LODRENKE-890552 format. One line per field, with one value per atom (N, C-alpha, C): x, y, z; residue number from 1. Coordinates in pm, whole numbers, m for minus. Each point is the difference from the previous one (the first is absolute). Last residue first. Example, Ala and Ser with C-alpha at 12.3 -4.5 7.8 and 13.67 -1.06 7.14 Angstrom:
# residues 2
u <- c(1285, 82, m77, 29, m89, 90);
v <- c(m225, 119, 109, m572, 119, 120);
w <- c(708, 6, 73, m7, 0, 0);
nr <- c(2, 2, 2, 1, 1, 1);
***
This chain:
# residues 358
u <- c(m7020, m66, m131, 398, m27, m60, 135, m93, m45, 327, m129, m104, 446, m65, m136, 272, m55, m72, 224, m116, m64, 398, m109, m126, 399, m63, m115, 263, m81, m72, 305, m120, m90, 417, m89, m129, 366, m86, m102, 180, 61, m103, m9, m52, 68, 100, m146, m52, 454, m45, m152, 472, m146, m44, 464, m69, m152, 301, 33, m81, m27, m64, 18, 224, m145, m75, 457, m22, m148, 132, 13, m23, 12, m124, 4, 391, m108, m132, 379, 8, m112, 37, m30, m1, 147, m146, m44, 459, m57, m153, 246, 15, m64, m68, m5, 2, m18, 99, 5, m309, 132, 109, m464, 59, 143, m228, m3, 64, m79, 122, 10, m396, 114, 129, m379, m9, 114, m46, 41, 1, m173, 146, 53, m460, 53, 152, m229, m4, 51, m27, 94, 4, m314, 137, 102, m530, 83, 147, m398, 48, 76, m257, 7, 36, 169, m114, 10, 258, 12, m127, 227, m106, m5, 383, m51, m105, 199, 2, m57, 34, 79, 1, m159, 51, 85, m272, 103, 54, m422, 55, 94, m116, m25, 71, m180, 107, m48, m307, 120, 111, m423, m33, 123, 23, m25, m41, 81, 120, m29, m404, 118, 114, m399, 1, 131, m44, m129, m6, 484, m115, m121, 477, m116, m123, 541, m111, m117, 490, m112, m94, 487, m50, m109, 259, m86, m18, 385, m89, m71, 187, 20, m95, 66, 50, 30, m201, 147, 60, m467, 48, 152, m230, 7, 55, m75, 108, 17, m363, 128, 116, m432, 14, 137, m115, 28, 18, m128, 141, 36, m450, 87, 144, m464, 122, 92, m521, 75, 134, m257, m94, 63, 107, 35, m120, 196, m102, 45, 304, m113, m119, 535, m125, m103, 490, m49, m135, 384, m124, m64, 510, m80, m123, 408, m98, m87, 533, m128, m92, 434, m10, m128, 233, m58, m8, 120, 104, m45, m289, 113, 114, m388, m36, 122, 57, m2, m45, 2, 138, 7, m423, 55, 141, m269, m9, 70, m52, 99, 7, m278, m45, 91, m75, 75, m63, m30, m69, 72, 310, m122, m59, 293, 18, m133, 284, m123, 32, 238, 19, m136, 249, m120, 35, 297, m48, m127, 221, 110, m44, m305, 33, 106, m239, 25, 40, m176, 145, 38, m437, 30, 149, m160, m37, 36, 55, 98, m25, m310, 127, 109, m406, m13, 127, m32, 17, m9, m87, 143, 30, m447, 68, 151, m271, m26, 69, 22, 74, m16, m246, 145, 77, m493, 67, 152, m310, m16, 70, 194, m132, 2, 310, m18, m140, 396, m130, 0, 291, m8, m141, 372, m140, m8, 361, m16, m149, 366, m138, m7, 434, m64, m141, 402, m94, m51, 292, 73, m91, m99, 23, 71, m305, 85, 15, m215, 46, 98, m207, 64, 57, m259, 144, 71, m476, 72, 150, m312, 23, 88, m128, 81, 35, m303, 140, 93, m470, 44, 149, m194, 3, 44, m63, 116, 13, m382, 119, 127, m412, 7, 126, m91, 35, 12, m155, 146, 48, m466, 56, 151, m371, 111, 77, m370, m46, 114, 78, m30, m42, 318, m126, m25, 342, 29, m125, 34, m18, 20, 261, m138, m6, 350, m36, m145, 471, m143, m35, 440, m60, m149, 505, m144, m62, 527, m94, m144, 494, m56, m93, 151, 5, m66, 0, 124, 7, m336, m27, 127, m112, 85, m9, m382, 92, 87, m218, m25, 106, m227, 80, m35, m239, 140, 93, m503, 49, 141, m288, 44, 54, m395, 137, 32, m420, 69, 145, m503, 142, 63, m537, 101, 141, m501, 99, 102, m493, 121, 84, m537, 110, 124, m550, 136, 100, m548, 101, 136, m584, 132, 96, m490, 79, 142, m342, 3, 88, m92, 91, 17, m206, 24, 95, m156, m98, 13, 265, m75, m96, 273, m40, m82, 174, m75, m56, 280, m124, m88, 430, m89, m134, 332, m46, m95, 214, m102, m58, 358, m115, m115, 414, m73, m122, 287, m66, m82, 275, m123, m77, 320, 11, m135, 63, 134, 17, m459, 80, 135, m433, 120, 76, m525, 91, 118, m386, 80, 74, m339, m10, 75, m218, 117, m26, m322, m1, 122, m102, m130, 12, 381, m77, m133, 279, 56, m81, m111, m35, 49, 131, m144, m47, 441, m16, m147, 107, 44, m16, m89, m104, 37, 321, m115, m113, 380, 30, m118, m30, m4, 23, 52, m142, m15, 433, m60, m148, 237, 42, m62, m73, m68, 35, 221, m142, m73, 513, m72, m148, 337, m20, m70, m52, 105, m40, m195, m53, 92, m56, 87, m66, m164, m18, 92, 3, m135, m15, 475, m89, m131, 262, 17, m78, m13, 142, 30, m426, 32, 145, m327, 121, 42, m443, 50, 111, m247, 71, 61, m417, 92, 61, m229, 5, 108, m330, 134, m6, m342, 39, 145, m351, 94, 33, m278, m66, 90, 250, m143, m60, 466, m33, m148, 203, 31, m45, m34, m102, 23, 332, m131, m111, 455, m21, m139, 153, m15, m44, 75, m82, m25, 300, m139, m96, 470, m28, m143, 195, m54, m33, 222, m147, m61, 473, m45, m151, 133, 124, m17, m381, 41, 128, m206, 53, 51, m353, 80, 40, m176, 22, 77, m151, m78, 9, 50, 61, m96, 39, m72, 55, 115, 97, m61, m261, 86, 94, m281, m78, 92, 190, m49, m75, 141, 114, m46, m313, 31, 116, m112, m106, 28, 282, 22, m103, m55, 117, 33, m348, m37, 115, 83, m89, m39, 245, 84, m84, m221, 71, 85, m214, m99, 67, 258, m29, m97, 292, m91, m18, 325, m3, m83, 141, m103, m22, 331, m129, m113, 446, m48, m136, 477, m126, m38, 369, m53, m136, 151, 45, m63, m101, 145, 54, m465, 47, 150, m237, m111, 46, 291, m22, m117, 274, m86, m15, 296, m17, m82, 89, m20, m32, 271, m91, m7, 295, m135, m102, 472, m14, m142, 128, m9, m29, 243, m121, 5, 317, m11, m128, 33, 50, m25, m140, 132, 63, m351, 4, 142, m344, 124, m13, m356, 55, 131, m339, 21, 63, m184, 142, 32, m486, 94, 139, m381, m70, 91, 77, 24, m88, 36, m55, 25, 177, 3, m45, m52, 29, 0, 11, 6, 31, m162, 24, m12, 155, m106, 38, 292, m91, m115, 395, m84, m112, 307, 83, m82, m207, 28, 82, m80, m122, 19, 351, m12, m125, 73, 105, m16, m278, m36, 98, 98, m117, m39, 345, 45, m116, m89, 73, 50, m208, m98, 67, 270, m64, m105, 224, 93, m68, m238, 22, 90, m68, m129, 17, 368, m23, m131, 238, m43, m23, 130, 98, m39, m288, 54, 90, m267, 142, 63, m473, 82, 148, m453, 120, 98, m455, 6, 115, m220, 84, m20, m182, m36, 69, 11, 37, m15, m233, 54, 30, m88, 7, 62, m241, 65, m10, m4, m65, 84, 33, 38, m62);
v <- c(3596, 90, m59, m109, m74, 92, 165, m111, m66, 336, 62, m106, m129, 37, 65, m106, m120, 32, 349, m41, m127, 155, 92, m35, m229, m47, 91, 128, m118, m51, 356, 46, m117, m94, 75, 42, m226, m83, 81, 168, m22, m65, 137, m121, m30, 383, m14, m114, 219, m31, m24, 41, m21, m45, 74, 114, m12, m325, 9, 108, m46, m113, 10, 312, 27, m111, m63, 108, 33, m307, m56, 103, 135, m74, m58, 209, 99, m67, m271, 69, 103, m227, m98, 69, 248, m15, m95, 46, 125, m5, m368, 11, 126, m311, 144, 23, m438, 72, 150, m301, m63, 84, 124, 30, m54, m95, 146, 42, m459, 52, 152, m215, m36, 60, 49, 85, m30, m269, 136, 93, m437, m1, 139, m56, m10, 2, m18, 135, 1, m416, 84, 141, m323, m22, 90, 22, 32, m6, m53, m122, 26, 422, m127, m117, 513, m80, m142, 362, m63, m77, 417, m98, m48, 246, m18, m110, 375, m133, 0, 386, m87, m145, 335, 88, m81, m168, 87, 102, m218, m34, 108, m160, 125, m11, m404, 55, 128, m232, 16, 71, m119, 84, 30, m287, 137, 93, m477, 79, 144, m261, m9, 89, m248, 87, m18, m186, 66, 96, m82, m90, 78, 114, 80, m90, m120, m14, 80, 155, m89, m12, 219, m41, m103, 409, m116, m21, 227, 28, m130, 101, m76, 46, 132, 84, m76, m149, m10, 81, m30, 57, m10, m194, 145, 63, m465, 34, 152, m166, m24, 43, 18, 101, m14, m325, 126, 113, m427, 1, 129, m106, 62, 8, m18, m72, 76, m53, 120, m48, m293, 79, 135, m323, 36, 63, m307, 79, 23, m169, m4, 75, 99, m69, 8, 148, m61, m67, 380, m72, m48, 202, m47, m74, 390, m101, m36, 201, 8, m106, 51, 134, 20, m315, 5, 143, m177, m43, 7, 105, 92, m36, m281, 128, 92, m394, m24, 125, m10, 0, m23, m16, 135, 0, m391, 43, 133, m385, 107, 52, m367, 115, 120, m385, 32, 117, m396, 102, 20, m188, m42, 114, 59, 3, m39, m3, m27, m6, 234, m62, m17, 103, m10, m71, 62, 135, 0, m399, 80, 139, m310, m34, 89, m35, 127, m24, m288, 19, 133, m229, 128, 33, m392, m11, 126, 0, m89, m10, 235, 75, m82, m215, 97, 84, m302, m73, 94, 173, m29, m77, 82, 126, m20, m365, 33, 130, m147, m90, 39, 253, 9, m84, 87, 7, 9, m16, m121, 2, 302, m33, m118, 444, m145, m28, 439, m56, m151, 424, m42, m49, 115, m30, m61, 308, m76, m16, 121, 3, m87, 284, m125, 27, 248, 4, m140, 106, 25, m3, m38, m127, 19, 263, 36, m123, m53, 138, 41, m418, m1, 137, m76, m24, m23, 80, 110, m24, m333, 104, 111, m337, m60, 104, 114, 9, m62, m29, 138, 14, m407, 17, 140, m97, m72, 14, 181, 76, m67, m220, 113, 83, m346, m58, 109, 107, m8, m68, 142, 17, m6, m30, 95, 12, m312, 137, 100, m473, 52, 147, m160, m49, 65, 26, m55, m70, 432, m145, m47, 445, m49, m151, 443, m73, m47, 208, m27, m90, 340, m89, m14, 139, 21, m101, 218, m105, 49, 188, m38, m120, 421, m143, m31, 438, m32, m147, 275, m30, m20, 83, 95, m20, m90, m60, 108, 30, 38, m62, 58, m89, 26, 241, 32, m84, m3, 91, 50, m333, 118, 107, m395, 44, 119, m322, 2, 36, 82, m31, 11, m127, 96, m43, m82, m61, 106, 171, m55, m74, 88, 30, m68, 127, m36, 43, m144, 101, m50, m103, m30, 116, m28, m74, m31, 239, 66, m73, m162, 116, 52, m413, 21, 117, m287, 99, 24, m277, m65, 96, 139, m135, m71, 456, m7, m139, 80, 76, m16, m197, m66, 72, 201, m124, m76, 387, 35, m126, m57, 47, 35, m112, m117, 39, 342, m61, m121, 218, 75, m61, m316, 110, 68, m369, 58, 118, m165, m36, 70, m146, 79, m53, 0, m70, 92, m37, 74, m99, m160, 139, 90, m471, 56, 144, m268, m12, 58, m4, 6, 17, m43, 113, 17, m372, 126, 120, m426, 10, 133, m99, 29, 16, m135, 138, 41, m448, 89, 146, m332, 2, 98, m71, 68, 12, m247, 143, 79, m473, 58, 150, m238, 7, 64, m84, 109, 16, m358, 129, 116, m437, 18, 135, m126, 31, 26, 98, m104, 36, 414, m127, m102, 564, m100, m129, 470, m104, m120, 564, m117, m96, 445, m91, m121, 359, m55, m106, 63, 93, m72, m136, m11, 112, m56, 18, m19, 132, m56, 30, m37, 66, m71, 74, m87, 74, 19, 82, m95, m22, m69, 101, m2, 65, m66, m159, 0, 65, m152, 142, 14, m413, 42, 148, m262, 8, 41, m181, 29, m3, m106, 120, 34, m371, m19, 118, 11, m86, m18, 255, 65, m88, m160, 103, 61, m338, m50, 109, 98, m120, m64, 370, 34, m117, 9, m47, 32, 152, m136, m55, 428, 2, m138, 154, m56, m20, 64, 20, m77, 207, m109, 38, 163, 52, m117, 113, m103, 52, 233, 4, m124, 27, 111, 4, m422, 77, 110, m365, 128, 98, m477, 107, 139, m405, m25, 116, 7, 10, m9, m60, 138, 21, m439, 86, 144, m311, m24, 87, 12, 61, m17, m217, 145, 70, m458, 26, 149, m153, m17, 36, m3, 112, m8, m359, 119, 121, m402, m9, 123, m37, 24, m4, m109, 144, 32, m439, 52, 149, m404, 146, 62, m471, 34, 151, m196, m50, 34, 300, m112, m43, 352, m60, m114, 282, 77, m53, m46, m47, 83, 76, m2, m39, 275, m135, 2, 388, m93, m143, 419, m76, m96, 486, m116, m70, 416, m78, m125, 535, m143, m72, 476, m59, m151, 297, m6, m58, 86, m114, m15, 208, 44, m120, m123, 72, 37, m202, 40, 78, m381, 136, 36, m413, 12, 135, m272, 89, 5, m365, 77, 93, m289, 23, 79, m178, 142, 31, m408, 26, 147, m56, m107, 57, 285, m126, m116, 461, m63, m125, 495, m134, m53, 406, m46, m145, 479, m142, m34, 468, m64, m148, 486, m140, m84, 534, m94, m139, 395, m32, m92, 159, 116, m34, m325, 100, 123, m339, m50, 102, 86, 20, m48, m75, 143, 29, m443, 39, 145, m170, m56, 46, 114, 75, m48, m234, 138, 82, m437, 0, 140, m63, m19, 4, 11, 129, m11, m399, 98, 133, m353, m27, 108, 29, 15, m19, m81, 141, 25, m485, 88, 144, m435, 108, 100, m349, 15, 123, m137, m36, 12, 63, 120, m31, m214, m50, 117, 75, m141, m66, 431, m41, m147, 468, m137, m40, 369, m16, m148, 303, m128, 7, 354, m22, m136, 342, m129, m36, 511, m104, m128, 336, 3, m121);
w <- c(3598, 95, 49, m343, 125, 106, m429, m28, 128, 18, m35, m33, 79, 125, m26, m370, 62, 132, m216, m81, 57, 193, 33, m79, m96, 124, 40, m370, m32, 123, 46, m71, m36, 213, 88, m71, m239, 85, 79, m481, 131, 94, m496, 63, 133, m301, m2, 87, m117, 136, 7, m347, m1, 139, m146, 60, m1, m203, 143, 70, m473, 67, 151, m271, 1, 73, m68, 98, 10, m330, 133, 109, m453, 28, 141, m142, 8, 35, m81, 129, 17, m413, 105, 137, m365, m3, 110, m57, 50, 4, m188, 144, 56, m435, 28, 151, m218, m81, 26, 224, 12, m69, m35, 130, 11, m395, 13, 133, m91, m62, 10, 150, 85, m54, m266, 120, 97, m387, m37, 121, 56, m17, m34, 11, 136, m3, m406, 57, 144, m211, m73, 58, 162, 49, m70, 117, m117, 43, 291, m66, m129, 164, 71, m92, m55, m45, 56, 277, m131, m32, 337, m14, m144, 350, m136, 2, 399, m59, m140, 280, 87, m52, m292, 107, 99, m377, m57, 100, 188, m131, m53, 493, m72, m136, 337, m83, m67, 271, 81, m77, m192, 115, 85, m382, m46, 114, 81, m34, m39, 126, 86, m41, m317, 119, 74, m444, 17, 119, m206, 12, 53, m207, 38, 5, 83, m92, 54, 142, 31, m119, 241, m131, 26, 322, m27, m150, 378, m112, m41, 504, m123, m110, 492, m108, m128, 427, m3, m115, 58, 126, 13, m372, m10, 129, m5, m92, m11, 253, 65, m88, m179, 106, 67, m310, m68, 101, 155, m41, m74, 143, 100, m45, m306, 38, 95, m133, 32, 55, m294, 76, 25, m439, 136, 70, m478, 68, 143, m308, m94, 59, 128, 33, m112, 85, m124, 18, 217, 31, m129, 209, m113, 50, 164, 41, m121, 79, m72, 58, 179, m61, m79, 455, m135, m50, 448, m93, m146, 370, 8, m94, 44, m62, m6, 231, m145, m75, 473, m48, m151, 235, m17, m59, 134, m140, m23, 366, m11, m144, 124, 79, m21, m384, 121, 74, m448, 80, 133, m386, 68, 82, m453, 146, 64, m513, 75, 148, m465, 131, 67, m523, 84, 130, m384, 30, 84, m157, 53, 43, m217, 139, 61, m448, 69, 145, m398, 11, 64, m84, m66, 4, 218, m141, m78, 469, m62, m151, 255, m4, m67, 80, m108, m14, 357, m126, m118, 422, m11, m129, 99, m32, m14, 136, m141, m41, 457, m90, m146, 328, 21, m102, 82, m130, 12, 380, m78, m136, 410, m50, m95, 251, m3, m52, m19, 33, m6, m233, 140, 30, m426, 28, 139, m322, 124, 28, m434, 50, 124, m252, 38, 52, m357, 110, 34, m369, 125, 122, m493, 71, 134, m395, 113, 89, m415, m20, 109, 14, m132, m33, 388, 17, m134, 8, 64, 4, m151, m100, 56, 294, m106, m105, 341, 42, m105, m48, m24, 31, 100, m145, m39, 455, m51, m151, 208, 37, m54, m44, m92, 25, 297, m131, m105, 430, m7, m128, 190, m134, m8, 361, 8, m131, 58, 15, m11, 18, m133, 6, 389, m54, m135, 419, m132, m52, 347, m7, m144, 122, 4, m1, m159, 122, m10, m290, m6, 117, m211, 98, m24, m252, m4, 96, m52, 37, m12, 10, m130, 19, 347, m28, m135, 202, m71, m41, 269, m143, m81, 490, m72, m152, 407, m96, m65, 503, m139, m91, 538, m84, m146, 312, 28, m86, 69, m104, 31, 224, 74, m95, m83, m25, 89, m201, 128, m26, m262, m12, 138, m134, 46, m37, m260, 89, 42, m130, m59, 104, m40, 91, m58, m146, m42, 107, 15, 32, m46, m7, m52, 25, 93, 98, m47, m260, 131, 101, m458, 7, 142, m241, 144, 22, m408, 48, 151, m323, 108, 70, m372, m37, 106, 55, m125, m27, 384, 9, m123, 1, 95, 7, m260, m63, 92, 168, m100, m64, 290, 77, m93, m189, 46, 83, m146, m116, 43, 316, m26, m118, 299, m95, m19, 301, 4, m94, 280, m116, 8, 346, m18, m121, 217, m89, m22, 422, m98, m89, 281, 43, m98, m165, 68, 42, m260, 146, 73, m497, 67, 152, m295, m53, 72, 102, 51, m46, m172, 143, 58, m437, 5, 145, m69, m44, 3, 96, 107, m38, m324, 102, 111, m329, m59, 102, 120, m5, m56, 10, 134, m3, m400, 37, 138, m147, m80, 31, 200, 56, m76, m163, 129, 62, m401, m22, 132, 33, m73, m8, 43, 67, m88, m15, m10, 71, m231, 88, m13, m151, 16, 99, m117, m113, 5, 333, m7, m108, 237, m69, m31, 442, m144, m68, 471, m33, m148, 376, m132, m36, 460, m53, m128, 357, m107, m74, 505, m98, m103, 395, m92, m97, 529, m131, m85, 436, m58, m137, 364, m10, m50, m138, 105, m16, m304, 129, 115, m415, m5, 142, m138, 78, 0, m247, 142, 86, m481, 63, 150, m215, m10, 54, m22, 103, m5, m325, 136, 98, m450, m15, 136, m64, 30, m16, m118, 136, 42, m415, m7, 139, m83, 4, m3, 209, m128, 10, 425, m75, m131, 347, m88, m74, 481, m126, m83, 436, m64, m138, 498, m144, m43, 449, m56, m152, 386, m108, m49, 382, 4, m104, 99, 15, m7, m46, 117, 27, m389, 123, 122, m425, 11, 132, m109, 33, 21, m151, 140, 45, m455, 80, 149, m303, m4, 87, m54, 84, 2, m283, 141, 92, m460, 34, 148, m177, 12, 42, m97, 127, 22, m409, 106, 137, m380, 7, 112, 74, m103, 15, 172, 16, m112, 65, 100, 14, m286, m50, 96, m66, 80, m52, m90, m44, 94, 107, m112, m44, 517, m130, m110, 464, m9, m134, 146, m31, m22, 136, 10, m15, 206, m122, 21, 216, 15, m135, 302, m121, 28, 218, 25, m132, 167, m98, 24, 242, 55, m98, m98, 92, 56, m492, 139, 90, m454, 37, 148, m466, 141, 25, m389, 25, 146, m186, m64, 27, 336, m115, m55, 309, m13, m121, 121, 134, m2, m351, 27, 133, m299, 22, 30, m190, 33, 22, m27, m25, 38, 252, m129, m14, 304, m11, m140, 364, m137, m2, 336, m14, m149, 355, m131, 12, 256, 37, m126, 35, m35, 50, 37, 108, m33, m266, 30, 98, m163, 65, 40, m252, 135, 78, m451, 77, 144, m303, 31, 80, m152, 95, 42, m343, 131, 107, m444, 48, 140, m209, 25, 57, m145, 127, 36, m416, 107, 136, m382, 23, 109, m124, 56, 30, m215, 141, 62, m461, 69, 149, m291, 28, 73, 65, m109, 44, 234, m14, m108, 370, m135, m9, 387, m1, m139, 116, 22, 1, m222, 67, 16, m121, m33, 72, 230, m112, m34, 301, m36, m129, 452, m140, m35, 404, m43, m149, 452, m144, m28, 400, m19, m148, 258, m77, m8, 424, m142, m69);
nr <- c(358, 358, 358, 357, 357, 357, 356, 356, 356, 355, 355, 355, 354, 354, 354, 353, 353, 353, 352, 352, 352, 351, 351, 351, 350, 350, 350, 349, 349, 349, 348, 348, 348, 347, 347, 347, 346, 346, 346, 345, 345, 345, 344, 344, 344, 343, 343, 343, 342, 342, 342, 341, 341, 341, 340, 340, 340, 339, 339, 339, 338, 338, 338, 337, 337, 337, 336, 336, 336, 335, 335, 335, 334, 334, 334, 333, 333, 333, 332, 332, 332, 331, 331, 331, 330, 330, 330, 329, 329, 329, 328, 328, 328, 327, 327, 327, 326, 326, 326, 325, 325, 325, 324, 324, 324, 323, 323, 323, 322, 322, 322, 321, 321, 321, 320, 320, 320, 319, 319, 319, 318, 318, 318, 317, 317, 317, 316, 316, 316, 315, 315, 315, 314, 314, 314, 313, 313, 313, 312, 312, 312, 311, 311, 311, 310, 310, 310, 309, 309, 309, 308, 308, 308, 307, 307, 307, 306, 306, 306, 305, 305, 305, 304, 304, 304, 303, 303, 303, 302, 302, 302, 301, 301, 301, 300, 300, 300, 299, 299, 299, 298, 298, 298, 297, 297, 297, 296, 296, 296, 295, 295, 295, 294, 294, 294, 293, 293, 293, 292, 292, 292, 291, 291, 291, 290, 290, 290, 289, 289, 289, 288, 288, 288, 287, 287, 287, 286, 286, 286, 285, 285, 285, 284, 284, 284, 283, 283, 283, 282, 282, 282, 281, 281, 281, 280, 280, 280, 279, 279, 279, 278, 278, 278, 277, 277, 277, 276, 276, 276, 275, 275, 275, 274, 274, 274, 273, 273, 273, 272, 272, 272, 271, 271, 271, 270, 270, 270, 269, 269, 269, 268, 268, 268, 267, 267, 267, 266, 266, 266, 265, 265, 265, 264, 264, 264, 263, 263, 263, 262, 262, 262, 261, 261, 261, 260, 260, 260, 259, 259, 259, 258, 258, 258, 257, 257, 257, 256, 256, 256, 255, 255, 255, 254, 254, 254, 253, 253, 253, 252, 252, 252, 251, 251, 251, 250, 250, 250, 249, 249, 249, 248, 248, 248, 247, 247, 247, 246, 246, 246, 245, 245, 245, 244, 244, 244, 243, 243, 243, 242, 242, 242, 241, 241, 241, 240, 240, 240, 239, 239, 239, 238, 238, 238, 237, 237, 237, 236, 236, 236, 235, 235, 235, 234, 234, 234, 233, 233, 233, 232, 232, 232, 231, 231, 231, 230, 230, 230, 229, 229, 229, 228, 228, 228, 227, 227, 227, 226, 226, 226, 225, 225, 225, 224, 224, 224, 223, 223, 223, 222, 222, 222, 221, 221, 221, 220, 220, 220, 219, 219, 219, 218, 218, 218, 217, 217, 217, 216, 216, 216, 215, 215, 215, 214, 214, 214, 213, 213, 213, 212, 212, 212, 211, 211, 211, 210, 210, 210, 209, 209, 209, 208, 208, 208, 207, 207, 207, 206, 206, 206, 205, 205, 205, 204, 204, 204, 203, 203, 203, 202, 202, 202, 201, 201, 201, 200, 200, 200, 199, 199, 199, 198, 198, 198, 197, 197, 197, 196, 196, 196, 195, 195, 195, 194, 194, 194, 193, 193, 193, 192, 192, 192, 191, 191, 191, 190, 190, 190, 189, 189, 189, 188, 188, 188, 187, 187, 187, 186, 186, 186, 185, 185, 185, 184, 184, 184, 183, 183, 183, 182, 182, 182, 181, 181, 181, 180, 180, 180, 179, 179, 179, 178, 178, 178, 177, 177, 177, 176, 176, 176, 175, 175, 175, 174, 174, 174, 173, 173, 173, 172, 172, 172, 171, 171, 171, 170, 170, 170, 169, 169, 169, 168, 168, 168, 167, 167, 167, 166, 166, 166, 165, 165, 165, 164, 164, 164, 163, 163, 163, 162, 162, 162, 161, 161, 161, 160, 160, 160, 159, 159, 159, 158, 158, 158, 157, 157, 157, 156, 156, 156, 155, 155, 155, 154, 154, 154, 153, 153, 153, 152, 152, 152, 151, 151, 151, 150, 150, 150, 149, 149, 149, 148, 148, 148, 147, 147, 147, 146, 146, 146, 145, 145, 145, 144, 144, 144, 143, 143, 143, 142, 142, 142, 141, 141, 141, 140, 140, 140, 139, 139, 139, 138, 138, 138, 137, 137, 137, 136, 136, 136, 135, 135, 135, 134, 134, 134, 133, 133, 133, 132, 132, 132, 131, 131, 131, 130, 130, 130, 129, 129, 129, 128, 128, 128, 127, 127, 127, 126, 126, 126, 125, 125, 125, 124, 124, 124, 123, 123, 123, 122, 122, 122, 121, 121, 121, 120, 120, 120, 119, 119, 119, 118, 118, 118, 117, 117, 117, 116, 116, 116, 115, 115, 115, 114, 114, 114, 113, 113, 113, 112, 112, 112, 111, 111, 111, 110, 110, 110, 109, 109, 109, 108, 108, 108, 107, 107, 107, 106, 106, 106, 105, 105, 105, 104, 104, 104, 103, 103, 103, 102, 102, 102, 101, 101, 101, 100, 100, 100, 99, 99, 99, 98, 98, 98, 97, 97, 97, 96, 96, 96, 95, 95, 95, 94, 94, 94, 93, 93, 93, 92, 92, 92, 91, 91, 91, 90, 90, 90, 89, 89, 89, 88, 88, 88, 87, 87, 87, 86, 86, 86, 85, 85, 85, 84, 84, 84, 83, 83, 83, 82, 82, 82, 81, 81, 81, 80, 80, 80, 79, 79, 79, 78, 78, 78, 77, 77, 77, 76, 76, 76, 75, 75, 75, 74, 74, 74, 73, 73, 73, 72, 72, 72, 71, 71, 71, 70, 70, 70, 69, 69, 69, 68, 68, 68, 67, 67, 67, 66, 66, 66, 65, 65, 65, 64, 64, 64, 63, 63, 63, 62, 62, 62, 61, 61, 61, 60, 60, 60, 59, 59, 59, 58, 58, 58, 57, 57, 57, 56, 56, 56, 55, 55, 55, 54, 54, 54, 53, 53, 53, 52, 52, 52, 51, 51, 51, 50, 50, 50, 49, 49, 49, 48, 48, 48, 47, 47, 47, 46, 46, 46, 45, 45, 45, 44, 44, 44, 43, 43, 43, 42, 42, 42, 41, 41, 41, 40, 40, 40, 39, 39, 39, 38, 38, 38, 37, 37, 37, 36, 36, 36, 35, 35, 35, 34, 34, 34, 33, 33, 33, 32, 32, 32, 31, 31, 31, 30, 30, 30, 29, 29, 29, 28, 28, 28, 27, 27, 27, 26, 26, 26, 25, 25, 25, 24, 24, 24, 23, 23, 23, 22, 22, 22, 21, 21, 21, 20, 20, 20, 19, 19, 19, 18, 18, 18, 17, 17, 17, 16, 16, 16, 15, 15, 15, 14, 14, 14, 13, 13, 13, 12, 12, 12, 11, 11, 11, 10, 10, 10, 9, 9, 9, 8, 8, 8, 7, 7, 7, 6, 6, 6, 5, 5, 5, 4, 4, 4, 3, 3, 3, 2, 2, 2, 1, 1, 1);
***
């Protein structure tokens, strides 16, 4: 069976990118592939459970080092590929191609560049944005395949980088037994994600201020950790909505919070293919989401299992929340439709990955 190396910046992170990569890696290991995970730094542990046969490696134990240059990283990745006789290296985030592609030159190693953002998003500081741009160009020329999360992004890659023949869209999977289902009686709206500007929790709090002026019996639960933790709590204080907002740190036991909720809210400014929407729907939660460039509109069946709102329009977001909050029967109808959506079950997604690894 093929030897596959998933390549991450730091697989110990708790973000959706790392989580879905571990899900794919875990399932491939269970199907007989020899799987390893290599991180640039601090990758000796994971925040999520994985198959015991998956081996974890790290190039460097610390996040940064004055002796850890890009050239050195490329050399170390190349030595790892040779020493472990790797057949495929899968970049967890296309930016890793800045290392993996040069490292694989002249070797019988196939590079799969996995894009987790939409094509028109380039996050990070100036150095990171430059690296991502270079990595995308390298992938368009030298990667065996580029895997995007949405069909729209696959088209954008093909059109802008002239690499249609090597781009393939593979959605993220939902992990659920479809047995646990919300009864939608709780007067709680839940939102999950890293507390960063991308996730737009500041917009959600502003929408929530307007919402509870109409219906003050409900509460908003925001689950996650991140650099905006203090500023978001300060904003809730400033808006005088503390009594109706609960912040919960990132947790592995997220399912119990879904089950205690009746509406899922996504306020992101941009997304790739957000797993939290898949998870929320698998518990039968109706969705209210900003209609950002990619992601939500591929997951949410508009006006059937969720409501898509003009992006960053807090007033309309509030109206959509109130529509579900004040109409229990409609909430249940949308929730049932969400629960019955089986488009993204794990088995079908893994089959697409296996087709790439031939």
